[in-house]
N, C-alpha and C positions, 0 to 999 in steps of 0.2 A: 504494500500500500504506500503510495507516494505521500509526500508532505501535503500537497494540495488536497488529496482525497481525505487525509486525516483531519485537515482543517475544516473541510466541508462536513465531515461526519460530526465533528465536535459542534459545529454550528447547528446542525439538525438536532443534536441532542439537547442543546440549549433551548432551541425553539420548542421542543417537546416538553421540557421541564417547565417553561413559561406557560404553555397551554395547560399543563397539569395543575399548576398553581391557580390559574384562572378558574379551572373547573372546580377545584376544591373550594374556592371562594363562592362560586355559584351554588355549590351543594351544601355549604355550611349554613346552619340556622343561627349560629353564634355571630353576632355583629362584630365583636372584637376579632374573632377568627377570620371573618370575611375581610375586614380591613387589613389584617396582617397578610393574608394571602394575596390580595390585590396589590398591596405595597411591594411585596416580594416580587410579584410578577412584573411590576413596573421597573423595579431595580434591575431585574434580569433582562428586561427589554432594552434598557440603557446599555447594559453590558453587551448584548447581542449587536446593537448598532456599532459599538466600538470594535467588536470582533470582526464584524463585516468590513469595517474600514481597514482593519489590519489584513484581512484576506485580500481585499482589493489592492492594497499597497504591495503585498507580497507577490500577487499575480502580475502586477505591473513591473516589479523589479525582477522577477524570476518567471518569465512567461511559460516555462516548462511545468510550472505548478498549476496552471489553469486546467481545471478538471475537464471542462467542455472541449478543450483542444486536444485532449489525450485520446479521445475516441478516434480510431482509425476509420477512414472512409473506405468503403469497399472498392476494390480494384476492378476497373472495367474488364470484362472478358472479351477476348478477340474473336 
């Protein structure tokens, strides 16, 4: 697994954790717990934005880390 793939996997995991926190907030009947879950989700959202920026910077500096470019296009058959 390349650095780019690892970074995108980590981003996906962060987004999943944020969604889970938001769901916990929606599911909770306790107003204090709801507030806590939504605040945590918001903080995680800010971290995700920072991490996305880092991924973009890394991909611009090291184009070989771009995940989308690593997929090989099929070779035309003669």
